[in-house]
N, C-alpha and C positions, 0 to 999 in steps of 0.2 A: 249518461243515459245507460240503462241496462235493459236488455230484453228479459222476458220472463224465463228464458233458458239459462241466463248467465248468473252464476252464483259461486261463491267460494266454498267448495266442499269442506275444507278444513274448518272454516268458521262454523258451518252448520254441524259438523261432527263434534266440535267442542261443546255446542249447546246440547246435543244428544247425549254426550258423555256425562253431562251434569245430572241427567235423570237417574233415579235410583232403580229404574227398570231396564235391565240389560236385554229384555225381550221385545223392546219397542222396535218398530220397523227401522230399516237401515236408511242411510242418507238419501238414496235415490227414491225410495218409497215415500219418505217424509216430503221430499220435494214434490213428488207427484200428487200427494194428498193435498198439499197447500195449493198447488197449481190447479187442481180439479175442484176446489171448493169455492163456491160463491154463497150458497144459501146455508146459513148456520143457525141451528136452533140452539139457543143458549139457556141451558137448564140451570137456574140459580142466579141469573143476572141480578145484580144489585141495584137498588134505587139510589144508593150512596155513591156519588161520583168519585169519592176518595178510595173506594175499594177496587181491588184488581178485578173482581167480578163485574165491575162496571167499566173500568178503564180499558181492559183488553177488548171487550166487545165494541166499545166506542171507537177504539183505534181501528179495529177490523172494518167497522162501518165506514170510517173515513177513508179507508183504503179500497173500498168497493165491495165489501162483503154485504150481503143481504141478511141482516140480523133479525131473527125471530125471537123476541124476548119471552122467556118463560119464568114466571114468578107468581106464586099464588096470592101475594099480598100487594100487588101494584096494578094500576090501571094503564099507565103509559110509561114507557122507558125508551129513551133515544128517539122520541117523537113517534113511536109506534105503539099500537095497542098490544097489550100483554095478554098472553094466554096463561091459564093456570097450571097446565101440565103438558108434557110431551104428547100425550094422547089427543089433546085438543088441536095439535098442529095438523092441518088438513093438507097443506101443500107439501110436495116432496122437498127433502133437505139433503144437502151433500154431506153435512157433518152435524153431529150432536156434540156440542162442547159443554162439559159438565163442570160446574162450580158448586158442588155440593160436598159435604164431608165424606170421607172415605167410607164410613159406615153406611151411607145412603147411595154411594156412587155405583155399586154393583147392580142395584135394582134399576137405576136409570140406564145403565149400560145394557142390561137384559132387555129393557123396554125398547131401547134404540135398535137393538139387533132384530127385533120383531117387525120393524118397519119394512114395507115392501121394497123401498128403494135401496135398502142396505147401506145406510150412511156410514161414513167414517165415525168412529167413536173416540173422542178425545177427552181424557180426564186431565184437567189442568194441573199445573205444578203443585206438588204436595198432596195430590189425591191419587190413591191407589185402591184397587179392588182385585188383588192378585188372582184369587180363585176364579172369579168371574171373567177376568181378562184372559186367563189361560183357557177356560172353557170356550169363550167366544172365538178366540184365535184358532182353536182346534176345529171350530165349525167354519172357518174361513173368513171371519170378520176382521177388518183392520181396526185394531185397538191400540191407542197410544195412552200411556198414563205417566203421571208425574213429569209433565213437560209443559212448559209455557208456550202457548201458541204465538204470543207476542214476540218472545225471544226468537222463536223459529222464524217467524216472518221477517224480523229484522236481520237475522243471519242470512236470509235469502236475498237481502238487498232491497227489501220493500217491494219485491216483485208481486204483481197481481196475477191471479189465475185467469186462464182463458182470455188473455189480453187480445189475442187475434180475433176471437169471437166477438169482442166488444168493439172491434175496429181500431184497436190501439196496437201499433207495431212496437213502439218503445215506450217505456215509462220513466218518468223522472224519479231519481232517488236522491 
């Protein structure tokens, strides 16, 4: 059993070091982001269960994440109604997770930064928008790019965020 505070810093650091963006947040900040995230708007979630853009959100949902699927060409994904765009998401979100090509990711990141709740902006592994990430970071937004949220979550020992708030003192791993 691990509590949400116990994790191997070196394992998480190794995952962070694999990212091509040296300006991503540090280990402690990444840990806090994951710990503070429950509601995740997934821009570009796939209908195809074989794609990472479906497997990662499915995993996060199984681990307690509240996934809000965003895909302009689907009706339901992961048993939930799909919205067409981030602008259609009415409820507050903790994170906007982006599975769109790098050429489109900057626009999505800018849109996420305009949300009143100021969600974390996470561009999945292989996705970068360097100019926009630098601009948003300079404005105080937490932006992660070219990093797999699944791998980070696994490096944290499958800990769930806000466990105490959910009435869970310890979590099975």
